C-alpha positions as protocol buffer text, in pm:
chain_id: "A"
residue {
  index: 1
  type: UNK
  ca { x: 7454 y: 8107 z: 11415 }
}
residue {
  index: 2
  type: UNK
  ca { x: 7285 y: 8477 z: 11486 }
}
residue {
  index: 3
  type: UNK
  ca { x: 7184 y: 8567 z: 11827 }
}
residue {
  index: 4
  type: UNK
  ca { x: 6987 y: 8878 z: 11753 }
}
residue {
  index: 5
  type: UNK
  ca { x: 6754 y: 8972 z: 11529 }
}
residue {
  index: 6
  type: UNK
  ca { x: 7009 y: 9196 z: 11370 }
}
residue {
  index: 7
  type: UNK
  ca { x: 7213 y: 8884 z: 11293 }
}
residue {
  index: 8
  type: UNK
  ca { x: 6977 y: 8680 z: 11125 }
}
residue {
  index: 9
  type: UNK
  ca { x: 6908 y: 8891 z: 10887 }
}
residue {
  index: 10
  type: UNK
  ca { x: 7290 y: 8982 z: 10858 }
}
residue {
  index: 11
  type: UNK
  ca { x: 7328 y: 8564 z: 10849 }
}
residue {
  index: 12
  type: UNK
  ca { x: 6967 y: 8576 z: 10567 }
}
residue {
  index: 13
  type: UNK
  ca { x: 6931 y: 8305 z: 10833 }
}
residue {
  index: 14
  type: UNK
  ca { x: 6978 y: 8105 z: 11143 }
}
residue {
  index: 15
  type: UNK
  ca { x: 7319 y: 8036 z: 11087 }
}
residue {
  index: 16
  type: UNK
  ca { x: 7561 y: 8091 z: 10786 }
}
residue {
  index: 17
  type: UNK
  ca { x: 7788 y: 7779 z: 10664 }
}
residue {
  index: 18
  type: UNK
  ca { x: 8196 y: 7925 z: 10585 }
}
residue {
  index: 19
  type: UNK
  ca { x: 8349 y: 7749 z: 10327 }
}
residue {
  index: 20
  type: UNK
  ca { x: 8653 y: 7978 z: 10230 }
}
residue {
  index: 21
  type: UNK
  ca { x: 8903 y: 8148 z: 10420 }
}
residue {
  index: 22
  type: UNK
  ca { x: 8997 y: 8397 z: 10553 }
}
residue {
  index: 23
  type: UNK
  ca { x: 8661 y: 8451 z: 10589 }
}
residue {
  index: 24
  type: UNK
  ca { x: 8544 y: 8844 z: 10613 }
}
residue {
  index: 25
  type: UNK
  ca { x: 8352 y: 9073 z: 10776 }
}
residue {
  index: 26
  type: UNK
  ca { x: 8234 y: 9422 z: 10810 }
}
residue {
  index: 27
  type: UNK
  ca { x: 7981 y: 9757 z: 10762 }
}
residue {
  index: 28
  type: UNK
  ca { x: 7815 y: 9742 z: 10446 }
}
residue {
  index: 29
  type: UNK
  ca { x: 7921 y: 10149 z: 10370 }
}
residue {
  index: 30
  type: UNK
  ca { x: 7892 y: 10079 z: 9938 }
}
residue {
  index: 31
  type: UNK
  ca { x: 7486 y: 10175 z: 9972 }
}
residue {
  index: 32
  type: UNK
  ca { x: 7320 y: 10235 z: 9720 }
}
residue {
  index: 33
  type: UNK
  ca { x: 7286 y: 10558 z: 9451 }
}
residue {
  index: 34
  type: UNK
  ca { x: 6993 y: 10625 z: 9167 }
}
residue {
  index: 35
  type: UNK
  ca { x: 7022 y: 10674 z: 8841 }
}
residue {
  index: 36
  type: UNK
  ca { x: 6857 y: 10886 z: 8640 }
}
residue {
  index: 37
  type: UNK
  ca { x: 6647 y: 10628 z: 8455 }
}
residue {
  index: 38
  type: UNK
  ca { x: 6530 y: 10594 z: 8812 }
}
residue {
  index: 39
  type: UNK
  ca { x: 6727 y: 10218 z: 8905 }
}
residue {
  index: 40
  type: UNK
  ca { x: 6925 y: 10173 z: 9175 }
}
residue {
  index: 41
  type: UNK
  ca { x: 7243 y: 10047 z: 9117 }
}
residue {
  index: 42
  type: UNK
  ca { x: 7540 y: 9972 z: 9363 }
}
residue {
  index: 43
  type: UNK
  ca { x: 7852 y: 10238 z: 9359 }
}
residue {
  index: 44
  type: UNK
  ca { x: 8095 y: 10028 z: 9375 }
}
residue {
  index: 45
  type: UNK
  ca { x: 8314 y: 10005 z: 9034 }
}
residue {
  index: 46
  type: UNK
  ca { x: 8240 y: 9691 z: 8832 }
}
residue {
  index: 47
  type: UNK
  ca { x: 8429 y: 9462 z: 8854 }
}
residue {
  index: 48
  type: UNK
  ca { x: 8618 y: 9546 z: 9163 }
}
residue {
  index: 49
  type: UNK
  ca { x: 8613 y: 9274 z: 9433 }
}
residue {
  index: 50
  type: UNK
  ca { x: 8455 y: 9312 z: 9758 }
}
residue {
  index: 51
  type: UNK
  ca { x: 8639 y: 9333 z: 10048 }
}
residue {
  index: 52
  type: UNK
  ca { x: 8450 y: 9125 z: 10258 }
}
residue {
  index: 53
  type: UNK
  ca { x: 8196 y: 8868 z: 10240 }
}
residue {
  index: 54
  type: UNK
  ca { x: 7934 y: 8941 z: 10594 }
}
residue {
  index: 55
  type: UNK
  ca { x: 7832 y: 9249 z: 10521 }
}
residue {
  index: 56
  type: UNK
  ca { x: 7719 y: 9405 z: 10845 }
}
residue {
  index: 57
  type: UNK
  ca { x: 7491 y: 9736 z: 10776 }
}
residue {
  index: 58
  type: UNK
  ca { x: 7477 y: 10006 z: 11088 }
}
residue {
  index: 59
  type: UNK
  ca { x: 7215 y: 10308 z: 11015 }
}
residue {
  index: 60
  type: UNK
  ca { x: 7240 y: 10451 z: 11365 }
}
residue {
  index: 61
  type: UNK
  ca { x: 7558 y: 10652 z: 11561 }
}
residue {
  index: 62
  type: UNK
  ca { x: 7790 y: 10570 z: 11742 }
}
residue {
  index: 63
  type: UNK
  ca { x: 7832 y: 10285 z: 11527 }
}
residue {
  index: 64
  type: UNK
  ca { x: 7950 y: 9937 z: 11650 }
}
residue {
  index: 65
  type: UNK
  ca { x: 8119 y: 9835 z: 11311 }
}
residue {
  index: 66
  type: UNK
  ca { x: 8475 y: 9869 z: 11102 }
}
residue {
  index: 67
  type: UNK
  ca { x: 8374 y: 9821 z: 10707 }
}
residue {
  index: 68
  type: UNK
  ca { x: 8722 y: 9589 z: 10762 }
}
residue {
  index: 69
  type: UNK
  ca { x: 8583 y: 9502 z: 11091 }
}
residue {
  index: 70
  type: UNK
  ca { x: 8755 y: 9109 z: 11117 }
}
residue {
  index: 71
  type: UNK
  ca { x: 8857 y: 8804 z: 11009 }
}
residue {
  index: 72
  type: UNK
  ca { x: 8824 y: 8426 z: 11090 }
}
residue {
  index: 73
  type: UNK
  ca { x: 9069 y: 8163 z: 10911 }
}
residue {
  index: 74
  type: UNK
  ca { x: 9223 y: 7820 z: 10980 }
}
residue {
  index: 75
  type: UNK
  ca { x: 9569 y: 7834 z: 11119 }
}
residue {
  index: 76
  type: UNK
  ca { x: 9724 y: 7487 z: 11229 }
}
residue {
  index: 77
  type: UNK
  ca { x: 9423 y: 7253 z: 11285 }
}
residue {
  index: 78
  type: UNK
  ca { x: 9238 y: 7503 z: 11449 }
}
residue {
  index: 79
  type: UNK
  ca { x: 9063 y: 7887 z: 11397 }
}
residue {
  index: 80
  type: UNK
  ca { x: 9146 y: 8157 z: 11489 }
}
residue {
  index: 81
  type: UNK
  ca { x: 8989 y: 8594 z: 11463 }
}
residue {
  index: 82
  type: UNK
  ca { x: 9161 y: 8829 z: 11332 }
}
residue {
  index: 83
  type: UNK
  ca { x: 9082 y: 9162 z: 11421 }
}
residue {
  index: 84
  type: UNK
  ca { x: 9124 y: 9353 z: 11142 }
}
residue {
  index: 85
  type: UNK
  ca { x: 9241 y: 9697 z: 11274 }
}
residue {
  index: 86
  type: UNK
  ca { x: 8895 y: 9787 z: 11460 }
}
residue {
  index: 87
  type: UNK
  ca { x: 8837 y: 10076 z: 11571 }
}
residue {
  index: 88
  type: UNK
  ca { x: 8607 y: 9894 z: 11841 }
}
residue {
  index: 89
  type: UNK
  ca { x: 8764 y: 9579 z: 11849 }
}
residue {
  index: 90
  type: UNK
  ca { x: 8575 y: 9178 z: 11921 }
}
residue {
  index: 91
  type: UNK
  ca { x: 8427 y: 9026 z: 12164 }
}
residue {
  index: 92
  type: UNK
  ca { x: 8494 y: 8636 z: 12182 }
}
residue {
  index: 93
  type: UNK
  ca { x: 8390 y: 8470 z: 12475 }
}
residue {
  index: 94
  type: UNK
  ca { x: 8359 y: 8845 z: 12683 }
}
residue {
  index: 95
  type: UNK
  ca { x: 8751 y: 8901 z: 12595 }
}
residue {
  index: 96
  type: UNK
  ca { x: 8833 y: 9176 z: 12386 }
}
residue {
  index: 97
  type: UNK
  ca { x: 9035 y: 9105 z: 12067 }
}
residue {
  index: 98
  type: UNK
  ca { x: 9184 y: 9447 z: 11892 }
}
residue {
  index: 99
  type: UNK
  ca { x: 9016 y: 9772 z: 11857 }
}
residue {
  index: 100
  type: UNK
  ca { x: 9138 y: 10171 z: 11870 }
}
residue {
  index: 101
  type: UNK
  ca { x: 9321 y: 9997 z: 11511 }
}
residue {
  index: 102
  type: UNK
  ca { x: 9501 y: 9844 z: 11705 }
}
residue {
  index: 103
  type: UNK
  ca { x: 9452 y: 9446 z: 11586 }
}
residue {
  index: 104
  type: UNK
  ca { x: 9471 y: 9152 z: 11709 }
}
residue {
  index: 105
  type: UNK
  ca { x: 9381 y: 8751 z: 11696 }
}
residue {
  index: 106
  type: UNK
  ca { x: 9282 y: 8487 z: 11914 }
}
residue {
  index: 107
  type: UNK
  ca { x: 9141 y: 8135 z: 11922 }
}
residue {
  index: 108
  type: UNK
  ca { x: 8835 y: 8018 z: 11811 }
}
residue {
  index: 109
  type: UNK
  ca { x: 8666 y: 7740 z: 11979 }
}
residue {
  index: 110
  type: UNK
  ca { x: 8349 y: 7530 z: 11951 }
}
residue {
  index: 111
  type: UNK
  ca { x: 8027 y: 7780 z: 12100 }
}
residue {
  index: 112
  type: UNK
  ca { x: 8226 y: 8056 z: 12107 }
}
residue {
  index: 113
  type: UNK
  ca { x: 8046 y: 8356 z: 12154 }
}
residue {
  index: 114
  type: UNK
  ca { x: 8163 y: 8675 z: 11925 }
}
residue {
  index: 115
  type: UNK
  ca { x: 8040 y: 9028 z: 11987 }
}
residue {
  index: 116
  type: UNK
  ca { x: 8098 y: 9268 z: 11690 }
}
residue {
  index: 117
  type: UNK
  ca { x: 8233 y: 9622 z: 11840 }
}
residue {
  index: 118
  type: UNK
  ca { x: 8133 y: 9708 z: 12162 }
}
residue {
  index: 119
  type: UNK
  ca { x: 7852 y: 9451 z: 12430 }
}
residue {
  index: 120
  type: UNK
  ca { x: 7652 y: 9674 z: 12298 }
}
residue {
  index: 121
  type: UNK
  ca { x: 7650 y: 9600 z: 11911 }
}
residue {
  index: 122
  type: UNK
  ca { x: 7309 y: 9448 z: 11846 }
}
residue {
  index: 123
  type: UNK
  ca { x: 7531 y: 9197 z: 11603 }
}
residue {
  index: 124
  type: UNK
  ca { x: 7613 y: 8873 z: 11790 }
}
residue {
  index: 125
  type: UNK
  ca { x: 7711 y: 8583 z: 11676 }
}
residue {
  index: 126
  type: UNK
  ca { x: 7785 y: 8213 z: 11777 }
}
residue {
  index: 127
  type: UNK
  ca { x: 8110 y: 8007 z: 11632 }
}
residue {
  index: 128
  type: UNK
  ca { x: 7960 y: 7687 z: 11521 }
}
residue {
  index: 129
  type: UNK
  ca { x: 8196 y: 7398 z: 11422 }
}
residue {
  index: 130
  type: UNK
  ca { x: 8147 y: 7125 z: 11208 }
}
């Protein structure tokens, strides 16, 4: 569930249901490029698989979101957030997970607030279980 305008844009609505695991989140860094005939296309090689399920755009320094930032996965009967060795880490319910490319894992519970990067990040989400 989106808690900021930037998160709302990234999710393309107030919330998104996760249907496949692991669900990976990271910074959009592929960009677009204009071809000689004026058509804009992705720079990713045709046939390559995306490395994230949700891409977050950042347009200014300092960057909060790493290209491979975190993932949500199932573990036993619950869910976990795994920081994918991001630079700024992830904040879950006020607790830092990962950062300094160290990685880390924490359990997720219904209603947990996830901040992608530092406390100044524009990307804030609420994890909901159904």
